[in-house]
All heavy atoms as TSV, in Angstrom:
chain	resi	resn	atom	element	x	y	z
A	1	MET	N	N	0.834	-1.156	-0.091
A	1	MET	CA	C	0.009	0.010	-0.047
A	1	MET	C	C	0.912	1.287	0.023
A	1	MET	O	O	1.863	1.349	0.603
A	1	MET	CB	C	-0.934	0.036	1.287
A	1	MET	CG	C	-1.874	1.114	1.178
A	1	MET	SD	S	-3.043	0.946	2.533
A	1	MET	CE	C	-2.453	2.077	3.707
A	2	CYS	N	N	0.484	2.148	-0.710
A	2	CYS	CA	C	1.272	3.489	-0.828
A	2	CYS	C	C	0.517	4.619	-0.063
A	2	CYS	O	O	-0.802	4.786	-0.156
A	2	CYS	CB	C	1.387	3.880	-2.331
A	2	CYS	SG	S	2.207	5.371	-2.638
A	3	LEU	N	N	1.148	5.370	0.648
A	3	LEU	CA	C	0.523	6.524	1.357
A	3	LEU	C	C	1.021	7.905	0.640
A	3	LEU	O	O	2.273	8.055	0.565
A	3	LEU	CB	C	1.084	6.543	2.744
A	3	LEU	CG	C	0.770	7.769	3.686
A	3	LEU	CD1	C	-0.710	7.866	3.873
A	3	LEU	CD2	C	1.418	7.795	4.907
A	4	ALA	N	N	0.093	8.485	0.146
A	4	ALA	CA	C	0.331	9.776	-0.442
A	4	ALA	C	C	0.205	10.951	0.461
A	4	ALA	O	O	-0.812	11.056	1.184
A	4	ALA	CB	C	-0.626	9.991	-1.592
A	5	ILE	N	N	1.254	11.782	0.560
A	5	ILE	CA	C	1.308	12.830	1.514
A	5	ILE	C	C	1.302	14.222	0.778
A	5	ILE	O	O	1.987	14.186	-0.224
A	5	ILE	CB	C	2.591	12.798	2.339
A	5	ILE	CG1	C	2.617	11.425	3.228
A	5	ILE	CG2	C	2.825	13.931	3.268
A	5	ILE	CD1	C	3.834	11.258	3.900
A	6	PRO	N	N	0.480	15.135	1.214
A	6	PRO	CA	C	0.413	16.398	0.459
A	6	PRO	C	C	1.721	17.051	0.441
A	6	PRO	O	O	2.452	17.147	1.425
A	6	PRO	CB	C	-0.598	17.270	1.183
A	6	PRO	CG	C	-1.372	16.239	2.071
A	6	PRO	CD	C	-0.371	15.054	2.319
A	7	GLY	N	N	1.984	17.699	-0.632
A	7	GLY	CA	C	3.144	18.589	-0.736
A	7	GLY	C	C	2.788	19.953	-1.349
A	7	GLY	O	O	1.726	20.118	-1.871
A	8	ARG	N	N	3.613	20.896	-0.989
A	8	ARG	CA	C	3.295	22.314	-1.433
A	8	ARG	C	C	3.944	22.668	-2.781
A	8	ARG	O	O	5.280	22.381	-2.892
A	8	ARG	CB	C	3.789	23.317	-0.263
A	8	ARG	CG	C	3.292	24.654	-0.545
A	8	ARG	CD	C	3.898	25.665	0.390
A	8	ARG	NE	N	3.428	25.512	1.747
A	8	ARG	CZ	C	2.331	26.045	2.316
A	8	ARG	NH1	N	1.624	26.898	1.559
A	8	ARG	NH2	N	1.974	25.770	3.535
A	9	VAL	N	N	3.163	23.148	-3.633
A	9	VAL	CA	C	3.836	23.574	-4.999
A	9	VAL	C	C	4.834	24.699	-4.703
A	9	VAL	O	O	4.306	25.737	-4.232
A	9	VAL	CB	C	2.785	23.794	-5.987
A	9	VAL	CG1	C	3.358	24.301	-7.247
A	9	VAL	CG2	C	1.895	22.692	-6.204
A	10	LEU	N	N	5.999	24.648	-5.076
A	10	LEU	CA	C	6.965	25.741	-5.003
A	10	LEU	C	C	7.124	26.523	-6.289
A	10	LEU	O	O	7.387	27.744	-6.183
A	10	LEU	CB	C	8.406	25.106	-4.610
A	10	LEU	CG	C	8.299	24.299	-3.387
A	10	LEU	CD1	C	9.688	23.647	-3.167
A	10	LEU	CD2	C	8.005	25.121	-2.197
A	11	LYS	N	N	7.057	25.856	-7.442
A	11	LYS	CA	C	7.226	26.490	-8.756
A	11	LYS	C	C	6.458	25.683	-9.818
A	11	LYS	O	O	6.393	24.447	-9.682
A	11	LYS	CB	C	8.714	26.473	-9.009
A	11	LYS	CG	C	8.999	27.025	-10.369
A	11	LYS	CD	C	10.533	27.169	-10.456
A	11	LYS	CE	C	11.103	25.976	-11.062
A	11	LYS	NZ	N	12.575	25.981	-11.492
A	12	VAL	N	N	5.824	26.331	-10.841
A	12	VAL	CA	C	5.216	25.713	-12.041
A	12	VAL	C	C	5.906	26.312	-13.205
A	12	VAL	O	O	5.993	27.538	-13.439
A	12	VAL	CB	C	3.682	25.990	-11.971
A	12	VAL	CG1	C	3.026	25.522	-13.213
A	12	VAL	CG2	C	3.108	25.393	-10.740
A	13	ALA	N	N	6.381	25.442	-14.120
A	13	ALA	CA	C	6.865	25.945	-15.418
A	13	ALA	C	C	6.730	24.746	-16.438
A	13	ALA	O	O	7.218	23.626	-16.186
A	13	ALA	CB	C	8.359	26.230	-15.266
A	14	LYS	N	N	6.289	25.186	-17.494
A	14	LYS	CA	C	5.984	24.193	-18.714
A	14	LYS	C	C	5.391	22.962	-18.392
A	14	LYS	O	O	5.739	21.811	-18.828
A	14	LYS	CB	C	7.385	23.948	-19.437
A	14	LYS	CG	C	7.991	25.257	-19.877
A	14	LYS	CD	C	9.331	24.946	-20.621
A	14	LYS	CE	C	9.903	26.302	-20.963
A	14	LYS	NZ	N	11.180	26.067	-21.674
A	15	GLY	N	N	4.303	22.981	-17.551
A	15	GLY	CA	C	3.495	21.788	-17.328
A	15	GLY	C	C	4.079	20.942	-16.216
A	15	GLY	O	O	3.667	19.737	-16.040
A	16	VAL	N	N	5.220	21.349	-15.550
A	16	VAL	CA	C	5.794	20.711	-14.550
A	16	VAL	C	C	5.768	21.470	-13.207
A	16	VAL	O	O	6.148	22.683	-13.192
A	16	VAL	CB	C	7.241	20.304	-14.885
A	16	VAL	CG1	C	7.996	19.570	-13.696
A	16	VAL	CG2	C	7.307	19.514	-16.152
A	17	ALA	N	N	5.457	20.769	-12.072
A	17	ALA	CA	C	5.395	21.530	-10.843
A	17	ALA	C	C	6.552	20.972	-9.953
A	17	ALA	O	O	6.959	19.801	-9.978
A	17	ALA	CB	C	4.171	21.139	-10.133
A	18	THR	N	N	7.254	21.963	-9.318
A	18	THR	CA	C	8.275	21.426	-8.199
A	18	THR	C	C	7.531	21.543	-7.021
A	18	THR	O	O	7.017	22.577	-6.485
A	18	THR	CB	C	9.541	22.453	-8.236
A	18	THR	OG1	O	10.010	22.617	-9.548
A	18	THR	CG2	C	10.375	21.993	-7.235
A	19	VAL	N	N	7.531	20.352	-6.339
A	19	VAL	CA	C	6.691	20.207	-5.039
A	19	VAL	C	C	7.683	19.921	-3.922
A	19	VAL	O	O	8.558	19.028	-4.082
A	19	VAL	CB	C	5.685	18.959	-5.235
A	19	VAL	CG1	C	4.860	18.835	-3.997
A	19	VAL	CG2	C	4.852	19.135	-6.443
A	20	GLY	N	N	7.389	20.692	-2.814
A	20	GLY	CA	C	8.209	20.426	-1.679
A	20	GLY	C	C	7.523	19.751	-0.629
A	20	GLY	O	O	6.391	19.745	-0.294
A	21	TYR	N	N	8.419	18.815	0.013
A	21	TYR	CA	C	8.034	17.976	1.111
A	21	TYR	C	C	8.938	18.049	2.208
A	21	TYR	O	O	9.951	17.428	2.461
A	21	TYR	CB	C	7.963	16.438	0.798
A	21	TYR	CG	C	7.036	16.109	-0.333
A	21	TYR	CD1	C	7.529	16.196	-1.793
A	21	TYR	CD2	C	5.772	15.753	-0.053
A	21	TYR	CE1	C	6.697	15.770	-2.720
A	21	TYR	CE2	C	4.898	15.404	-1.117
A	21	TYR	CZ	C	5.313	15.433	-2.458
A	21	TYR	OH	O	4.599	15.098	-3.534
A	22	GLY	N	N	8.835	19.253	2.999
A	22	GLY	CA	C	9.823	19.476	3.985
A	22	GLY	C	C	11.181	19.946	3.435
A	22	GLY	O	O	11.181	20.865	2.692
A	23	GLY	N	N	12.198	19.183	3.567
A	23	GLY	CA	C	13.483	19.492	2.982
A	23	GLY	C	C	13.716	18.904	1.687
A	23	GLY	O	O	14.667	19.054	1.046
A	24	GLU	N	N	12.727	18.154	1.199
A	24	GLU	CA	C	12.799	17.435	-0.151
A	24	GLU	C	C	12.054	18.068	-1.151
A	24	GLU	O	O	10.947	18.503	-0.916
A	24	GLU	CB	C	12.496	16.025	0.090
A	24	GLU	CG	C	12.725	15.157	-1.156
A	24	GLU	CD	C	12.274	13.669	-0.886
A	24	GLU	OE1	O	12.438	13.190	0.320
A	24	GLU	OE2	O	11.973	12.970	-1.867
A	25	ARG	N	N	12.661	18.140	-2.382
A	25	ARG	CA	C	11.947	18.594	-3.501
A	25	ARG	C	C	11.802	17.616	-4.674
A	25	ARG	O	O	12.684	16.889	-4.902
A	25	ARG	CB	C	12.484	19.852	-4.084
A	25	ARG	CG	C	12.571	21.075	-3.212
A	25	ARG	CD	C	13.203	22.223	-3.859
A	25	ARG	NE	N	13.282	23.257	-2.831
A	25	ARG	CZ	C	13.451	24.508	-3.270
A	25	ARG	NH1	N	13.733	24.863	-4.513
A	25	ARG	NH2	N	13.459	25.490	-2.271
A	26	ARG	N	N	10.627	17.580	-5.331
A	26	ARG	CA	C	10.360	16.588	-6.485
A	26	ARG	C	C	9.611	17.325	-7.499
A	26	ARG	O	O	8.854	18.198	-7.399
A	26	ARG	CB	C	9.734	15.343	-5.947
A	26	ARG	CG	C	10.443	14.549	-4.898
A	26	ARG	CD	C	9.851	13.282	-4.813
A	26	ARG	NE	N	10.653	12.497	-3.849
A	26	ARG	CZ	C	10.584	11.257	-3.616
A	26	ARG	NH1	N	9.609	10.586	-4.309
A	26	ARG	NH2	N	11.338	10.625	-2.860
A	27	GLU	N	N	9.885	16.885	-8.740
A	27	GLU	CA	C	9.072	17.324	-9.784
A	27	GLU	C	C	8.047	16.441	-10.355
A	27	GLU	O	O	8.284	15.226	-10.235
A	27	GLU	CB	C	10.204	17.610	-11.005
A	27	GLU	CG	C	10.990	18.825	-10.748
A	27	GLU	CD	C	11.788	19.243	-11.990
A	27	GLU	OE1	O	11.842	18.465	-12.956
A	27	GLU	OE2	O	12.394	20.283	-11.973
A	28	ALA	N	N	6.912	16.967	-10.757
A	28	ALA	CA	C	5.905	16.153	-11.226
A	28	ALA	C	C	5.041	16.854	-12.337
A	28	ALA	O	O	4.884	18.010	-12.274
A	28	ALA	CB	C	4.862	15.875	-10.021
A	29	ARG	N	N	4.668	16.140	-13.255
A	29	ARG	CA	C	3.804	16.637	-14.336
A	29	ARG	C	C	2.492	17.037	-13.928
A	29	ARG	O	O	1.819	16.291	-13.107
A	29	ARG	CB	C	3.666	15.643	-15.514
A	29	ARG	CG	C	5.085	15.426	-16.152
A	29	ARG	CD	C	5.046	14.613	-17.396
A	29	ARG	NE	N	4.022	15.180	-18.192
A	29	ARG	CZ	C	3.677	14.767	-19.464
A	29	ARG	NH1	N	4.443	13.764	-19.947
A	29	ARG	NH2	N	2.684	15.336	-20.120
A	30	LEU	N	N	1.921	17.984	-14.392
A	30	LEU	CA	C	0.608	18.580	-14.033
A	30	LEU	C	C	-0.486	17.842	-14.925
A	30	LEU	O	O	-0.472	17.955	-16.119
A	30	LEU	CB	C	0.516	20.031	-14.176
A	30	LEU	CG	C	1.317	20.841	-13.213
A	30	LEU	CD1	C	1.451	22.372	-13.671
A	30	LEU	CD2	C	0.732	20.763	-11.858
A	31	LEU	N	N	-1.458	17.330	-14.276
A	31	LEU	CA	C	-2.723	16.805	-14.860
A	31	LEU	C	C	-3.842	17.666	-14.748
A	31	LEU	O	O	-4.864	17.399	-15.266
A	31	LEU	CB	C	-3.057	15.372	-14.491
A	31	LEU	CG	C	-1.984	14.205	-14.699
A	31	LEU	CD1	C	-2.415	12.909	-14.200
A	31	LEU	CD2	C	-1.719	14.137	-16.225
A	32	LEU	N	N	-3.648	18.560	-13.826
A	32	LEU	CA	C	-4.769	19.552	-13.395
A	32	LEU	C	C	-4.478	20.951	-13.891
A	32	LEU	O	O	-3.284	21.413	-13.881
A	32	LEU	CB	C	-4.934	19.643	-11.914
A	32	LEU	CG	C	-5.119	18.154	-11.182
A	32	LEU	CD1	C	-4.979	18.421	-9.692
A	32	LEU	CD2	C	-6.387	17.546	-11.584
A	33	ALA	N	N	-5.474	21.662	-14.227
A	33	ALA	CA	C	-5.352	23.059	-14.606
A	33	ALA	C	C	-5.412	23.970	-13.296
A	33	ALA	O	O	-6.141	23.537	-12.333
A	33	ALA	CB	C	-6.452	23.548	-15.612
A	34	GLY	N	N	-4.839	25.073	-13.344
A	34	GLY	CA	C	-5.002	26.015	-12.266
A	34	GLY	C	C	-4.023	25.745	-11.043
A	34	GLY	O	O	-4.299	26.428	-10.018
A	35	VAL	N	N	-3.155	24.858	-11.095
A	35	VAL	CA	C	-2.373	24.606	-9.915
A	35	VAL	C	C	-1.262	25.726	-9.980
A	35	VAL	O	O	-0.622	26.007	-10.935
A	35	VAL	CB	C	-1.559	23.318	-10.034
A	35	VAL	CG1	C	-0.558	23.065	-9.005
A	35	VAL	CG2	C	-2.711	22.163	-9.909
A	36	LYS	N	N	-1.017	26.310	-8.768
A	36	LYS	CA	C	0.021	27.500	-8.751
A	36	LYS	C	C	0.807	27.260	-7.436
A	36	LYS	O	O	0.471	26.658	-6.520
A	36	LYS	CB	C	-0.756	28.771	-8.706
A	36	LYS	CG	C	-1.752	28.969	-7.617
A	36	LYS	CD	C	-2.646	30.176	-7.743
A	36	LYS	CE	C	-3.600	30.444	-6.673
A	36	LYS	NZ	N	-4.415	29.249	-6.309
A	37	PRO	N	N	1.916	28.003	-7.377
A	37	PRO	CA	C	2.791	28.056	-6.207
A	37	PRO	C	C	1.977	28.388	-4.938
A	37	PRO	O	O	1.180	29.154	-4.951
A	37	PRO	CB	C	3.840	29.033	-6.454
A	37	PRO	CG	C	3.904	29.095	-7.958
A	37	PRO	CD	C	2.456	28.958	-8.392
A	38	GLY	N	N	2.273	27.510	-3.961
A	38	GLY	CA	C	1.540	27.710	-2.613
A	38	GLY	C	C	0.335	26.713	-2.522
A	38	GLY	O	O	-0.002	26.465	-1.345
A	39	ASP	N	N	-0.052	26.133	-3.534
A	39	ASP	CA	C	-1.170	25.098	-3.609
A	39	ASP	C	C	-0.614	23.819	-2.905
A	39	ASP	O	O	0.608	23.543	-3.067
A	39	ASP	CB	C	-1.715	24.743	-4.854
A	39	ASP	CG	C	-2.523	25.888	-5.460
A	39	ASP	OD1	O	-2.995	26.864	-4.631
A	39	ASP	OD2	O	-2.822	25.875	-6.648
A	40	PHE	N	N	-1.391	23.012	-2.164
A	40	PHE	CA	C	-1.089	21.758	-1.881
A	40	PHE	C	C	-1.449	20.603	-2.845
A	40	PHE	O	O	-2.775	20.790	-3.282
A	40	PHE	CB	C	-1.756	21.360	-0.426
A	40	PHE	CG	C	-0.950	22.011	0.736
A	40	PHE	CD1	C	-1.280	23.246	1.210
A	40	PHE	CD2	C	0.224	21.454	1.237
A	40	PHE	CE1	C	-0.710	23.844	2.294
A	40	PHE	CE2	C	0.911	21.995	2.298
A	40	PHE	CZ	C	0.439	23.216	2.833
A	41	VAL	N	N	-0.809	19.716	-3.092
A	41	VAL	CA	C	-1.122	18.634	-4.064
A	41	VAL	C	C	-0.803	17.265	-3.696
A	41	VAL	O	O	0.085	17.011	-2.839
A	41	VAL	CB	C	-0.536	18.793	-5.551
A	41	VAL	CG1	C	-1.062	20.237	-6.115
A	41	VAL	CG2	C	0.974	19.020	-5.431
A	42	ILE	N	N	-1.436	16.351	-4.284
A	42	ILE	CA	C	-1.131	14.939	-4.102
A	42	ILE	C	C	-0.286	14.490	-5.373
A	42	ILE	O	O	-0.849	14.672	-6.526
A	42	ILE	CB	C	-2.290	13.992	-3.782
A	42	ILE	CG1	C	-3.003	14.415	-2.587
A	42	ILE	CG2	C	-1.887	12.592	-3.843
A	42	ILE	CD1	C	-2.238	14.331	-1.382
A	43	VAL	N	N	0.879	13.826	-5.231
A	43	VAL	CA	C	1.632	13.400	-6.426
A	43	VAL	C	C	1.626	11.836	-6.383
A	43	VAL	O	O	1.899	11.238	-5.261
A	43	VAL	CB	C	2.982	13.912	-6.432
A	43	VAL	CG1	C	3.779	13.327	-7.543
A	43	VAL	CG2	C	2.944	15.437	-6.475
A	44	GLN	N	N	1.433	11.162	-7.510
A	44	GLN	CA	C	1.564	9.791	-7.572
A	44	GLN	C	C	2.235	9.478	-8.899
A	44	GLN	O	O	1.793	10.018	-9.929
A	44	GLN	CB	C	0.185	9.019	-7.425
A	44	GLN	CG	C	-0.338	9.164	-5.998
A	44	GLN	CD	C	-1.665	8.301	-5.872
A	44	GLN	OE1	O	-2.350	8.063	-6.809
A	44	GLN	NE2	N	-1.859	7.889	-4.652
A	45	ASN	N	N	3.217	8.622	-8.889
A	45	ASN	CA	C	3.932	8.205	-10.119
A	45	ASN	C	C	4.476	9.527	-10.867
A	45	ASN	O	O	4.379	9.581	-12.028
A	45	ASN	CB	C	3.162	7.369	-10.898
A	45	ASN	CG	C	2.842	6.049	-10.341
A	45	ASN	OD1	O	3.728	5.450	-9.634
A	45	ASN	ND2	N	1.635	5.605	-10.473
A	46	GLN	N	N	4.929	10.495	-10.293
A	46	GLN	CA	C	5.452	11.778	-10.725
A	46	GLN	C	C	4.381	12.561	-11.571
A	46	GLN	O	O	4.751	13.311	-12.465
A	46	GLN	CB	C	6.755	11.581	-11.590
A	46	GLN	CG	C	7.787	10.853	-10.769
A	46	GLN	CD	C	9.014	10.522	-11.717
A	46	GLN	OE1	O	8.867	10.223	-12.925
A	46	GLN	NE2	N	10.178	10.498	-11.089
A	47	LEU	N	N	3.135	12.484	-11.120
A	47	LEU	CA	C	1.969	13.124	-11.706
A	47	LEU	C	C	1.193	13.786	-10.626
A	47	LEU	O	O	0.916	13.175	-9.590
A	47	LEU	CB	C	1.055	12.187	-12.512
A	47	LEU	CG	C	1.681	11.326	-13.587
A	47	LEU	CD1	C	0.724	10.465	-14.049
A	47	LEU	CD2	C	2.016	12.302	-14.764
A	48	VAL	N	N	0.888	15.070	-10.801
A	48	VAL	CA	C	-0.047	15.730	-9.863
A	48	VAL	C	C	-1.393	15.234	-10.197
A	48	VAL	O	O	-1.890	15.550	-11.267
A	48	VAL	CB	C	0.108	17.328	-9.955
A	48	VAL	CG1	C	-0.823	18.015	-9.141
A	48	VAL	CG2	C	1.512	17.816	-9.605
A	49	VAL	N	N	-2.049	14.562	-9.216
A	49	VAL	CA	C	-3.383	13.958	-9.478
A	49	VAL	C	C	-4.473	14.648	-8.760
A	49	VAL	O	O	-5.610	14.323	-9.003
A	49	VAL	CB	C	-3.330	12.386	-9.211
A	49	VAL	CG1	C	-2.375	11.673	-10.180
A	49	VAL	CG2	C	-3.020	12.152	-7.700
A	50	GLU	N	N	-4.093	15.360	-7.721
A	50	GLU	CA	C	-5.142	16.062	-6.906
A	50	GLU	C	C	-4.682	17.208	-6.149
A	50	GLU	O	O	-3.496	17.373	-5.786
A	50	GLU	CB	C	-5.661	15.011	-5.809
A	50	GLU	CG	C	-6.820	15.503	-5.026
A	50	GLU	CD	C	-7.319	14.468	-4.148
A	50	GLU	OE1	O	-6.938	13.388	-4.071
A	50	GLU	OE2	O	-8.165	14.850	-3.180
A	51	LYS	N	N	-5.563	18.353	-6.062
A	51	LYS	CA	C	-5.215	19.501	-5.386
A	51	LYS	C	C	-6.099	19.344	-4.031
A	51	LYS	O	O	-7.165	18.930	-3.939
A	51	LYS	CB	C	-5.784	20.680	-6.129
A	51	LYS	CG	C	-5.371	22.041	-5.669
A	51	LYS	CD	C	-5.802	23.182	-6.622
A	51	LYS	CE	C	-5.675	24.487	-5.959
A	51	LYS	NZ	N	-6.007	25.579	-6.867
A	52	VAL	N	N	-5.347	19.750	-2.982
A	52	VAL	CA	C	-5.900	19.550	-1.673
A	52	VAL	C	C	-6.156	20.985	-0.986
A	52	VAL	O	O	-5.169	21.791	-1.032
A	52	VAL	CB	C	-4.996	18.659	-0.811
A	52	VAL	CG1	C	-5.578	18.469	0.637
A	52	VAL	CG2	C	-4.814	17.328	-1.434
A	53	ALA	N	N	-7.283	21.218	-0.400
A	53	ALA	CA	C	-7.332	22.427	0.399
A	53	ALA	C	C	-6.370	22.578	1.493
A	53	ALA	O	O	-5.958	21.580	2.163
A	53	ALA	CB	C	-8.784	22.495	1.015
A	54	ALA	N	N	-5.829	23.797	1.568
A	54	ALA	CA	C	-4.762	24.012	2.554
A	54	ALA	C	C	-5.116	23.623	4.068
A	54	ALA	O	O	-4.152	23.006	4.695
A	54	ALA	CB	C	-4.418	25.543	2.558
A	55	LYS	N	N	-6.210	23.879	4.446
A	55	LYS	CA	C	-6.587	23.546	5.873
A	55	LYS	C	C	-6.505	22.081	6.031
A	55	LYS	O	O	-6.019	21.438	7.032
A	55	LYS	CB	C	-7.979	24.045	6.153
A	55	LYS	CG	C	-8.361	24.152	7.596
A	55	LYS	CD	C	-9.610	24.836	7.829
A	55	LYS	CE	C	-9.935	25.070	9.309
A	55	LYS	NZ	N	-11.017	26.015	9.548
A	56	ALA	N	N	-7.040	21.202	5.003
A	56	ALA	CA	C	-7.145	19.849	5.074
A	56	ALA	C	C	-5.650	19.183	5.006
A	56	ALA	O	O	-5.372	18.335	5.680
A	56	ALA	CB	C	-7.988	19.319	4.044
A	57	ALA	N	N	-4.891	19.876	4.169
A	57	ALA	CA	C	-3.417	19.464	3.962
A	57	ALA	C	C	-2.635	19.570	5.144
A	57	ALA	O	O	-1.910	18.759	5.716
A	57	ALA	CB	C	-2.866	20.103	2.772
A	58	GLU	N	N	-2.859	20.727	5.866
A	58	GLU	CA	C	-2.082	21.049	7.093
A	58	GLU	C	C	-2.537	20.140	8.239
A	58	GLU	O	O	-1.677	19.665	9.050
A	58	GLU	CB	C	-2.325	22.500	7.444
A	58	GLU	CG	C	-1.648	23.393	6.501
A	58	GLU	CD	C	-1.991	24.864	6.589
A	58	GLU	OE1	O	-3.056	25.252	7.385
A	58	GLU	OE2	O	-1.385	25.680	5.834
A	59	ALA	N	N	-3.869	19.737	8.289
A	59	ALA	CA	C	-4.306	18.809	9.241
A	59	ALA	C	C	-3.651	17.391	9.039
A	59	ALA	O	O	-3.306	16.624	9.954
A	59	ALA	CB	C	-5.788	18.787	9.282
A	60	TRP	N	N	-3.706	17.043	7.820
A	60	TRP	CA	C	-3.155	15.787	7.349
A	60	TRP	C	C	-1.702	15.618	7.755
A	60	TRP	O	O	-1.295	14.624	8.296
A	60	TRP	CB	C	-3.331	15.596	5.855
A	60	TRP	CG	C	-3.192	14.395	5.211
A	60	TRP	CD1	C	-2.520	13.154	5.725
A	60	TRP	CD2	C	-3.590	13.990	3.901
A	60	TRP	NE1	N	-2.336	12.185	4.768
A	60	TRP	CE2	C	-3.085	12.662	3.643
A	60	TRP	CE3	C	-4.200	14.588	2.927
A	60	TRP	CZ2	C	-3.427	11.978	2.402
A	60	TRP	CZ3	C	-4.465	14.011	1.718
A	60	TRP	CH2	C	-4.056	12.636	1.410
A	61	LEU	N	N	-0.990	16.644	7.337
A	61	LEU	CA	C	0.596	16.668	7.669
A	61	LEU	C	C	0.815	16.582	9.163
A	61	LEU	O	O	1.648	16.002	9.687
A	61	LEU	CB	C	1.202	17.823	7.056
A	61	LEU	CG	C	1.181	17.792	5.581
A	61	LEU	CD1	C	1.610	19.083	4.969
A	61	LEU	CD2	C	2.039	16.669	5.028
A	62	LYS	N	N	-0.017	17.274	9.970
A	62	LYS	CA	C	0.100	17.350	11.409
A	62	LYS	C	C	-0.145	15.889	11.935
A	62	LYS	O	O	0.474	15.468	12.928
A	62	LYS	CB	C	-0.952	18.296	12.060
A	62	LYS	CG	C	-0.826	18.597	13.502
A	62	LYS	CD	C	-1.753	19.645	13.987
A	62	LYS	CE	C	-1.358	20.074	15.341
A	62	LYS	NZ	N	-2.367	21.259	15.801
A	63	GLN	N	N	-1.182	15.139	11.400
A	63	GLN	CA	C	-1.455	13.846	11.992
A	63	GLN	C	C	-0.311	12.825	11.559
A	63	GLN	O	O	0.165	11.991	12.385
A	63	GLN	CB	C	-2.755	13.261	11.296
A	63	GLN	CG	C	-3.892	13.923	11.869
A	63	GLN	CD	C	-5.258	13.322	11.233
A	63	GLN	OE1	O	-5.204	12.952	10.076
A	63	GLN	NE2	N	-6.304	13.156	11.954
A	64	VAL	N	N	0.273	12.992	10.307
A	64	VAL	CA	C	1.413	12.173	9.911
A	64	VAL	C	C	2.552	12.467	10.790
A	64	VAL	O	O	3.263	11.484	11.331
A	64	VAL	CB	C	1.870	12.398	8.490
A	64	VAL	CG1	C	3.084	11.893	8.086
A	64	VAL	CG2	C	0.740	12.036	7.441
A	65	GLU	N	N	2.786	13.668	11.094
A	65	GLU	CA	C	4.044	14.123	11.982
A	65	GLU	C	C	3.794	13.479	13.326
A	65	GLU	O	O	4.737	12.874	14.040
A	65	GLU	CB	C	4.036	15.501	12.010
A	65	GLU	CG	C	5.319	15.968	12.824
A	65	GLU	CD	C	5.417	17.617	12.913
A	65	GLU	OE1	O	5.353	18.089	11.892
A	65	GLU	OE2	O	5.760	18.002	14.039
A	66	ALA	N	N	2.545	13.521	14.001
A	66	ALA	CA	C	2.283	12.992	15.164
A	66	ALA	C	C	2.476	11.580	15.182
A	66	ALA	O	O	2.907	10.929	16.155
A	66	ALA	CB	C	0.916	13.453	15.685
A	67	GLY	N	N	2.212	10.790	14.121
A	67	GLY	CA	C	2.333	9.430	14.166
A	67	GLY	C	C	3.777	8.883	14.178
A	67	GLY	O	O	4.158	7.880	14.638
A	68	PHE	N	N	4.663	9.811	13.615
A	68	PHE	CA	C	6.111	9.455	13.614
A	68	PHE	C	C	6.639	9.746	15.129
A	68	PHE	O	O	7.734	9.048	15.329
A	68	PHE	CB	C	6.877	10.236	12.601
A	68	PHE	CG	C	6.733	9.822	11.179
A	68	PHE	CD1	C	6.124	10.637	10.304
A	68	PHE	CD2	C	7.030	8.616	10.859
A	68	PHE	CE1	C	5.941	10.194	9.001
A	68	PHE	CE2	C	6.892	8.090	9.540
A	68	PHE	CZ	C	6.280	8.993	8.616
A	69	ARG	N	N	6.114	10.398	15.896
A	69	ARG	CA	C	6.571	10.742	17.298
A	69	ARG	C	C	6.063	9.662	18.226
A	69	ARG	O	O	6.629	9.447	19.292
A	69	ARG	CB	C	6.207	12.016	17.740
A	69	ARG	CG	C	6.884	13.152	17.114
A	69	ARG	CD	C	6.537	14.503	17.716
A	69	ARG	NE	N	5.246	14.759	16.831
A	69	ARG	CZ	C	4.381	15.789	17.203
A	69	ARG	NH1	N	4.539	16.397	18.312
A	69	ARG	NH2	N	3.420	16.145	16.409
A	70	ASP	N	N	4.955	8.902	17.941
A	70	ASP	CA	C	4.455	7.929	18.852
A	70	ASP	C	C	5.235	6.670	18.938
A	70	ASP	O	O	6.058	6.299	18.132
A	70	ASP	CB	C	2.998	7.582	18.514
A	70	ASP	CG	C	2.093	8.749	18.670
A	70	ASP	OD1	O	2.384	9.670	19.427
A	70	ASP	OD2	O	0.951	8.673	18.139
């Protein structure tokens, strides 16, 4: 099973988004229109497949972080 974690879009250029996950950056092709820097997205197989509301993404990341501390 794969766990997809929201990442924040740092840059968009020529149909490719640079997505940040804490200290790590990855590139993913955009399948969605309207994605811009600052948005939270879900990436699977180097493709942006879903945009996530900021409030939901932040709550999700908080839960993931708490899970690593337990």
